[in-house]
C-alpha positions in Angstrom: 3.9 -23.2 -5.6 5.8 -25.3 -3.0 8.2 -23.3 -1.4 10.9 -26.2 -1.8 10.6 -25.5 -5.7 10.9 -21.4 -5.4 14.5 -20.0 -6.2 14.6 -17.7 -3.4 17.7 -17.0 -3.6 17.8 -16.5 -7.0 15.0 -14.5 -6.4 16.9 -12.1 -3.8 19.9 -11.8 -6.1 18.0 -10.9 -9.2 16.0 -7.9 -7.2 19.5 -7.0 -5.9 20.9 -6.6 -9.6 17.9 -4.8 -10.4 18.3 -2.2 -7.8 21.9 -2.0 -8.5 21.2 -1.1 -12.4 19.1 1.8 -11.1 21.9 3.4 -9.1 23.8 4.7 -12.0 25.7 8.3 -12.0 23.1 10.4 -13.1 23.2 14.3 -13.1 20.9 16.1 -15.4 22.6 19.3 -14.8 25.9 18.6 -15.5 24.4 15.8 -17.7 26.5 13.0 -16.8 24.5 9.7 -17.6 21.8 11.6 -19.2 20.6 10.4 -22.8 22.1 11.1 -26.2 24.9 11.4 -28.0 26.8 14.0 -26.1 30.2 15.8 -25.9 32.1 16.8 -22.9 33.2 20.5 -22.9 34.3 23.5 -20.5 31.9 26.3 -20.4 32.8 29.6 -18.7 29.6 29.3 -17.0 29.9 25.4 -15.4 32.1 25.0 -12.3 33.1 21.7 -13.6 33.1 20.2 -17.2 29.5 19.6 -18.6 28.0 17.0 -21.2 25.7 18.5 -23.9 23.9 17.5 -26.6 26.0 16.9 -29.6 23.3 19.0 -31.3 24.2 22.4 -28.9 27.3 23.0 -29.9 26.7 22.5 -33.4 23.9 25.2 -33.0 25.0 28.4 -34.9 24.1 30.7 -31.5 26.8 28.5 -29.3 29.5 30.3 -31.1 28.0 33.6 -30.3 26.7 33.1 -26.2 27.3 35.9 -24.3 25.9 35.1 -20.5 25.1 32.5 -18.3 21.6 33.6 -19.4 21.7 32.8 -23.0 23.6 29.9 -22.2 21.0 28.2 -20.2 18.2 29.4 -22.7 20.3 28.0 -25.4 20.8 24.3 -23.3 17.3 24.3 -22.3 16.2 24.2 -26.1 18.8 21.4 -26.8 18.9 19.2 -23.5 15.0 18.1 -22.0 16.6 16.7 -18.7 18.8 19.9 -18.0 15.6 21.7 -18.6 13.4 19.6 -16.7 16.1 19.8 -13.6 16.2 23.5 -13.9 12.8 24.5 -15.0 9.9 22.5 -13.7 8.9 21.5 -10.4 7.0 18.7 -9.1 4.6 17.4 -6.2 7.0 15.1 -4.4 4.9 12.2 -3.9 6.0 11.2 -0.2 7.0 14.8 1.2 4.1 16.9 -0.8 6.9 19.3 -1.7 7.6 21.4 -4.8 11.0 20.0 -6.2 12.7 20.0 -9.6 12.3 17.4 -11.8 14.8 15.2 -11.6 14.0 12.5 -14.2 13.8 8.7 -12.6 15.5 5.4 -14.6 12.1 4.9 -16.3 11.6 8.4 -17.2 15.1 8.2 -19.1 14.3 5.3 -20.9 11.2 7.1 -22.3 13.1 10.1 -22.8 15.7 8.6 -25.0 13.2 7.1 -27.4 11.4 10.2 -27.5 14.4 11.9 -28.4 15.7 9.5 -30.7 12.7 9.9 -32.8 12.6 13.7 -32.2 16.2 14.3 -33.4 15.2 11.6 -36.5 12.4 13.6 -38.4 9.9 10.7 -37.8 6.8 11.0 -35.8 6.6 10.4 -32.1 3.8 7.5 -31.8 4.5 5.5 -28.5 1.9 3.2 -27.3 3.0 2.8 -23.1 2.0 -0.7 -21.1 2.9 0.9 -17.6 2.5 0.2 -13.8 1.3 2.8 -12.1 3.1 5.8 -10.2 6.5 5.8 -11.8 5.5 9.2 -13.7 5.0 8.0 -17.3 2.3 10.9 -17.7 4.1 13.5 -15.6 6.8 12.4 -18.5 5.0 12.8 -21.3 2.8 16.2 -20.6 6.0 17.5 -19.6 7.5 16.4 -22.7 4.7 18.4 -24.4 5.1 21.2 -22.5 8.5 21.3 -23.4 8.0 21.5 -27.1 5.1 24.1 -26.8 7.3 26.2 -24.8 11.0 26.0 -26.7 10.6 24.1 -30.1 6.7 25.5 -31.6 4.3 28.1 -31.9 0.9 27.4 -32.3 1.4 23.8 -32.0 -1.7 22.6 -30.3 -1.8 19.3 -27.9 -5.1 17.4 -26.5 -4.8 15.4 -23.4 -7.7 13.0 -23.1 -8.3 9.8 -20.5 -11.2 8.1 -19.6 -12.8 10.8 -16.9 -12.6 14.5 -17.0 -11.2 14.8 -13.9 -8.0 12.7 -14.6 -7.8 14.3 -17.6 -7.6 18.1 -15.8 -5.4 16.9 -13.0 -2.9 16.1 -15.8 -3.3 19.9 -17.5 -3.1 21.3 -13.8 0.2 19.4 -13.1 1.2 21.3 -16.8 -0.5 25.1 -14.9 1.8 24.5 -12.0 4.8 23.9 -13.9 4.2 27.8 -15.8 3.5 29.0 -12.2 6.9 28.2 -10.9 9.0 28.7 -14.4 12.0 30.9 -13.6 11.1 34.4 -14.9 14.1 35.1 -16.3 13.8 32.0 -18.9 10.6 32.3 -20.0 11.4 33.0 -23.8 8.7 35.2 -23.7 7.8 38.6 -22.8 4.9 37.6 -21.9 4.9 36.2 -18.2 4.3 32.3 -18.2 0.7 31.8 -17.3 -2.3 29.9 -19.0 -4.9 31.7 -20.9 -8.7 31.4 -21.5 -9.5 30.5 -25.0 -12.8 32.4 -26.2 -15.3 30.0 -26.6 -13.9 26.7 -25.1 -13.9 26.1 -21.8 -12.4 23.0 -22.1 -9.0 24.6 -23.3 -5.8 27.1 -22.5 -3.7 28.4 -24.7 0.0 29.1 -23.1 0.7 32.9 -23.3 3.1 34.0 -25.9 3.3 31.4 -27.8 0.0 30.4 -29.2 0.1 26.6 -28.4 -3.5 26.0 -26.8 -3.9 23.0 -24.4 -6.7 20.6 -24.6 -8.5 18.3 -21.8 -11.5 16.0 -23.0 -12.7 12.4 -21.7 -14.2 9.3 -22.9 -17.4 10.3 -22.4 -17.2 13.8 -24.4 -15.1 12.8 -27.2 -17.5 14.5 -29.8 -15.7 17.6 -27.9 -12.2 16.9 -29.5 -13.4 16.3 -33.0 -12.4 18.9 -35.6 -9.3 20.3 -33.3 -6.3 20.8 -34.7 -3.8 18.8 -32.8 -0.3 17.8 -33.4 -0.3 16.2 -30.2 -2.5 13.9 -28.5 -1.7 12.1 -24.7 -4.4 9.4 -24.5 -4.3 8.4 -21.1 -6.0 5.1 -19.5 -7.4 4.1 -23.1 -8.1 0.9 -21.1 -10.8 2.2 -19.2 -12.3 3.8 -22.3 -16.7 4.0 -22.6 -17.2 1.7 -25.4 -20.6 1.3 -26.2 -23.1 1.3 -29.3 -23.0 5.2 -29.8 -19.2 5.7 -28.8 -15.8 3.2 -29.5 -12.2 4.5 -28.6 -11.0 2.8 -31.6 -13.3 5.3 -33.8 -12.1 8.5 -31.3 -8.5 7.3 -31.4 -8.5 7.3 -35.3 -10.4 10.8 -35.4 -7.7 12.5 -33.4 -4.4 10.7 -35.1 -5.7 12.3 -38.3 
C-alpha cells in the first residue's frame, strides 16, 4: 500500500478511541462496571456502596447474613469477578509476582457471555478465536474452578491441549490457585489442595469437593475417552494431531457426548 493512500490520522484516531474504551471505571470489589444486572446496596461490611448481582439479594441466605465472612462467602457464590479479585492470584506477566486476578476488558466480555448462559440455564458452549496472551485460557480455567469449588460437587473437568505439557501448565495454574486460596473462605473443612486419584496419573481431585481435573493431549486421546466430564476445555485445537488413526473431530465428539 502506498503511503499517500494510508489514512494515518484516521488510524491514530481509531487507536485512541479503542484505548479509551478500555479505560472504563471498573472495580470488581465494589462491583462497579462488573458484568450482569446489578443492584446498588449498602452493607455493614463494606465502607462504601456496592453493586451486587441481582441474584444475591434474592438469595434467602442474604437476609440471614451475620458477619463479614458469611457475606464474602455468599458473594463469592454469586459474583465471579469479586471471587477472582479476592480469592485468586495469578502470575503477573511483566513482574512475575503473584497478584489478585482482576479481569481485563476481553476477560470481562467473555465472563459476561458465560454468565448470561449460566443464569439462563443453558449449556455453556463457546468457540473462542483469540489473540495470544490476553488471558483467555486463564479465564476459562478459573471459571471452571469457580463452578467446581462453589457450585457443584462431583463435577469433573477435562483440559486437553495439543501437547501434554500445555495441558499440564493449565492445570498447574489451578493448583497454584488452590495453594493461595484464603483458608477462612474455603467452603470445606478439608484444606484447599489437589489430591491424587488412584489409578489415574493424569487426574487430580479437589479436596472436599469430589471434583476431578484431568489433563490430556491430542496425542493421547484414548486416555480421555469414557471420562465422566461435565466441563471440557479444549486448547490450541488448530494444532491437534490429525492422522489416519486419530482425528480431532472424533475426539471432540467423544468428550462432548
